[in-house]
C-alpha positions in Angstrom: 138.8 41.4 -125.3 138.6 41.1 -121.8 136.0 44.3 -121.9 133.9 42.3 -124.5 133.1 38.9 -122.8 132.5 41.2 -119.2 130.1 43.5 -121.2 128.3 40.1 -123.1 128.0 38.8 -119.4 126.4 42.0 -118.1 124.0 42.1 -121.1 122.9 38.4 -120.4 121.6 39.6 -116.6 118.7 40.7 -117.6 118.0 37.8 -119.6 118.6 35.1 -117.3 116.4 37.1 -114.3 113.6 36.8 -116.9 114.5 33.0 -117.6 114.4 32.6 -113.8 111.1 34.1 -113.2 109.4 32.2 -115.8 110.6 28.9 -115.3 109.6 29.6 -111.8 106.3 30.0 -112.6 106.0 27.8 -115.7 107.1 24.8 -114.0 104.7 25.3 -110.5 101.9 25.8 -112.8 102.6 22.3 -114.7 99.9 19.8 -114.3 100.3 16.9 -111.5 101.3 17.0 -108.1 104.5 16.0 -106.9 103.4 15.5 -103.4 101.1 12.9 -104.6 103.9 11.2 -107.0 105.9 10.7 -104.3 103.7 9.7 -101.5 102.1 6.7 -104.2 99.3 5.5 -105.4 97.6 4.7 -102.1 98.1 7.5 -100.5 95.7 9.5 -98.2 94.7 12.9 -98.4 96.1 13.5 -95.5 99.7 11.9 -96.1 99.9 13.7 -99.3 99.3 16.9 -97.3 102.0 15.8 -95.2 104.1 15.1 -98.2 103.4 18.4 -99.8 104.4 20.4 -96.5 107.9 18.3 -95.9 108.6 19.4 -99.1 107.5 22.7 -98.8 104.7 23.2 -101.7 102.6 24.6 -98.6 104.0 27.6 -98.3 103.1 30.8 -101.2 104.5 30.6 -104.1 106.6 34.2 -103.7 107.8 32.8 -100.3 108.6 29.6 -102.4 110.9 31.7 -104.9 112.2 33.8 -102.7 113.3 31.0 -101.0 114.8 29.6 -104.9 116.3 32.9 -105.2 118.4 33.0 -102.2 119.5 29.5 -102.9 120.4 30.2 -106.6 122.8 33.2 -105.9 124.7 30.5 -103.4 125.2 28.4 -106.3 122.3 25.9 -105.0 119.8 24.8 -107.5 117.6 23.0 -105.1 117.2 19.0 -104.5 115.9 16.7 -107.5 113.2 14.5 -105.8 113.6 11.7 -108.0 117.8 11.1 -107.1 117.7 12.8 -104.0 120.7 14.7 -105.1 121.7 18.4 -105.6 120.4 19.2 -109.0 123.7 20.5 -109.6 125.4 17.3 -109.3 123.0 15.4 -111.3 123.2 18.0 -114.1 127.4 18.4 -113.8 127.1 14.8 -114.0 125.2 14.2 -117.1 126.1 17.2 -119.3 129.4 15.6 -120.8 127.1 12.8 -122.6 124.8 15.3 -123.7 127.6 17.3 -125.0 129.5 14.5 -126.6 126.6 13.6 -128.5 125.6 17.1 -129.8 129.1 17.8 -130.5 129.6 14.7 -132.4 126.0 15.7 -134.4 127.1 18.7 -135.1 130.8 18.1 -136.5 129.0 15.4 -138.8 126.2 17.8 -140.2 129.4 20.2 -140.7 131.2 17.1 -142.5 127.9 16.8 -144.6 126.7 20.3 -145.3 129.3 22.4 -146.0 130.7 20.5 -148.8 126.6 20.4 -150.1 126.3 24.1 -149.9 129.8 24.3 -151.5 128.9 22.3 -154.5 125.7 23.8 -154.6 127.5 27.4 -154.6 129.9 26.4 -157.0 127.4 24.9 -159.5 124.1 27.5 -159.3 120.9 26.6 -160.7 122.2 23.0 -162.0 121.4 19.8 -161.2 123.9 19.2 -158.9 122.7 22.6 -157.3 119.0 20.7 -156.9 120.1 18.0 -155.8 122.1 19.2 -152.8 119.3 21.5 -151.4 116.8 18.8 -152.3 119.0 16.2 -150.5 119.6 18.3 -147.0 115.7 19.6 -147.1 114.2 16.0 -147.4 117.1 14.9 -144.3 115.7 17.4 -142.2 112.1 17.1 -143.0 111.5 13.5 -140.9 111.3 14.2 -137.2 114.3 13.4 -135.6 112.7 10.6 -133.0 111.0 9.3 -136.6 114.3 8.9 -138.0 116.2 7.4 -134.6 113.6 4.9 -134.2 114.0 4.1 -138.2 117.9 3.4 -137.7 117.7 1.1 -135.2 114.7 -1.0 -136.3 117.1 -1.2 -139.6 120.5 -1.3 -138.4 120.0 -3.2 -135.2 116.9 -5.1 -135.2 116.7 -6.4 -138.8 120.5 -6.4 -140.0 122.4 -6.1 -136.9 125.2 -3.6 -137.5 124.5 -1.1 -135.1 124.5 -2.0 -130.8 122.2 -2.0 -129.1 120.6 1.6 -127.8 121.6 1.1 -124.1 123.2 4.4 -123.5 126.9 5.6 -124.1 128.6 1.6 -123.9 127.2 -1.9 -123.4 127.5 -3.0 -120.0 130.0 -5.7 -119.9 132.5 -2.8 -120.9 134.5 -0.7 -118.2 133.6 3.1 -118.3 137.1 5.0 -119.1 138.3 7.0 -116.5 136.5 10.7 -116.0 138.8 13.0 -117.5 136.6 15.3 -119.8 133.6 13.2 -119.2 133.5 12.3 -122.8 134.1 8.2 -123.2 135.8 8.5 -126.7 138.3 11.5 -125.7 139.2 9.4 -122.1 139.3 5.7 -123.7 141.6 7.7 -126.2 143.7 9.4 -123.6 144.3 6.0 -121.6 144.6 3.7 -124.8 141.8 1.5 -124.4 140.9 1.3 -128.1 138.3 -1.2 -127.5 136.2 1.1 -125.8 136.5 3.9 -128.2 135.3 2.0 -130.8 132.0 0.6 -128.7 132.0 4.4 -127.3 131.5 5.5 -131.6 129.6 2.5 -132.7 127.1 3.9 -129.7 127.4 7.5 -130.9 126.8 6.6 -134.6 122.8 6.5 -134.7 122.0 8.8 -132.4 124.6 11.2 -133.6 123.4 11.0 -137.5 119.6 10.9 -136.2 120.6 14.5 -134.3 122.7 15.9 -137.0 119.9 15.7 -139.8 118.0 19.0 -138.7 121.2 20.5 -138.8 122.1 19.9 -142.4 119.5 22.2 -143.9 120.3 25.5 -141.9 123.6 24.8 -142.5 124.1 23.6 -146.5 121.7 27.2 -146.9 124.1 29.1 -145.3 127.1 28.0 -146.7 125.4 27.9 -150.3 124.4 31.5 -149.9 127.1 33.0 -148.4 129.5 31.3 -151.1 127.4 33.0 -153.8 127.5 36.1 -152.7 131.1 35.9 -151.9 131.8 34.5 -155.6 130.1 37.2 -156.8 132.9 39.8 -155.1 134.9 41.7 -157.2 138.1 40.6 -155.2 137.2 37.2 -156.7 136.8 38.9 -159.9 140.0 40.0 -159.7 141.5 36.6 -159.0 140.2 34.7 -161.5 141.2 37.7 -163.8 145.4 37.1 -162.6 144.6 33.7 -163.9 144.8 32.2 -160.1 144.0 28.4 -160.2 140.3 27.4 -159.3 140.8 25.6 -156.5 142.9 28.2 -154.6 140.2 31.0 -155.2 137.7 28.8 -153.9 138.8 27.2 -150.7 141.5 30.1 -149.9 139.7 33.1 -150.8 136.3 32.1 -151.1 135.3 29.8 -148.4 136.8 31.8 -145.9 135.5 34.9 -146.0 132.4 32.9 -146.6 132.6 31.4 -143.5 131.2 34.1 -141.3 127.9 33.9 -141.7 128.6 29.8 -140.9 130.4 30.5 -137.8 127.1 32.9 -136.8 124.5 29.9 -136.8 126.7 27.4 -135.7 126.5 28.6 -132.3 122.3 28.7 -132.5 122.2 25.3 -133.6 124.3 23.6 -131.4 122.7 25.1 -128.4 119.5 23.9 -130.0 120.8 20.6 -130.8 121.6 20.0 -127.0 118.4 21.0 -126.3 116.8 19.2 -129.3 118.1 16.3 -128.6 115.7 15.0 -125.4 114.0 12.5 -127.7 116.9 11.2 -129.0 118.1 10.4 -125.8 114.7 8.5 -124.8 115.2 6.2 -128.0 118.4 5.5 -127.3 118.7 5.3 -123.9 121.1 7.9 -123.5 122.3 9.0 -119.6 122.3 12.7 -120.6 120.4 16.1 -119.7 117.9 15.6 -121.9 116.2 12.6 -120.7 117.0 13.4 -117.2 114.5 16.8 -118.1 111.7 14.3 -119.4 111.8 12.4 -116.0 111.5 15.9 -114.0 108.6 17.3 -116.4 107.3 13.7 -115.7 107.3 13.7 -111.9 107.2 17.5 -111.6 110.5 17.7 -109.9 110.3 21.3 -109.9 114.1 21.8 -109.2 114.9 19.9 -111.8 113.0 21.6 -114.1 114.0 24.8 -113.3 117.9 23.7 -113.1 118.2 22.4 -116.5 116.4 25.4 -118.3 118.5 27.9 -115.7 121.6 25.5 -117.0 120.8 25.9 -120.7 120.3 29.7 -120.7 123.6 30.3 -119.0 125.4 27.5 -122.1 123.2 29.7 -124.7 125.3 32.8 -123.6 128.5 31.1 -123.4 128.1 29.6 -126.9 126.8 33.2 -128.0 130.1 34.4 -126.3 132.6 31.7 -128.2 130.8 32.5 -131.8 131.5 36.1 -130.9 135.6 34.8 -130.0 135.7 32.7 -133.0 134.0 35.6 -135.4 136.8 38.0 -134.8 139.4 35.3 -135.3 138.2 34.0 -138.7 137.6 38.0 -139.5 140.1 39.9 -137.9 138.2 43.4 -138.9 135.3 41.8 -136.7 134.8 43.9 -133.5 132.2 44.0 -130.7 131.3 46.9 -128.6 130.0 47.2 -125.6 
């Protein structure tokens, strides 16, 4: 296990180096001049040049890159021009908000897509199969930001069932102690159930908007994997022995069909974590997605680079977690270095 984990990290080093180089080059070629932005609309060319020199953007690009690499090796992602704080501190502070939203959306997608995939696999070619597949496909066809705006309009503006889209909690409620960074869990730990209900209320609409895209691949993978398992010889043998259909389906079928589903969960989770940018903007969610949007608008190079590097590192960790879960689900799975 330890050798596998070490091998995974070593094999990810070239990819991380490529991410750092490409991100640095792309961020510095984005339209817009951060020096002009922070100098203000009434700035003169002289003051803009002075601001550019203070920020270090007047140096040759290779020199800037070398300085960035030296800081990165020391764990310094730079300082954000927007917040004035170290980028690493900003990301660590905002990451739990994005993780909580993404995890809640993924759990919601699993709770809906896996049963639909099972129903479709048990009844292949029937109206149930077509209904299940059509439902998740239609749900994923709409852009997430459109669904988010539609849900806000219906359930907040028109019906008044949902709270105002103002972030993780309404302003009059106390923020729970920062134990895990997840408001729902932290409030539950200290027994503040009013904050738990409020935090869940703020999570529902953005999580639904984000989860719809994940439902289609999860349901399709579950259906395809389950169809393959149900046609296997050991399932035929179990049926011939007269085992209950529920036991065959849930004990023998579902467990063997889980491996391909688990394989794509890490990919879907990492994609949702990066794709919740617009969702965070719509709901005023203070996560890393909204942080990245602000950084791109203002050409905040350090924040952009820090966000991408963090996402790449999280992707490596998620893939590693998927490998470990695969070995737990199916002990026959082994990964060679």
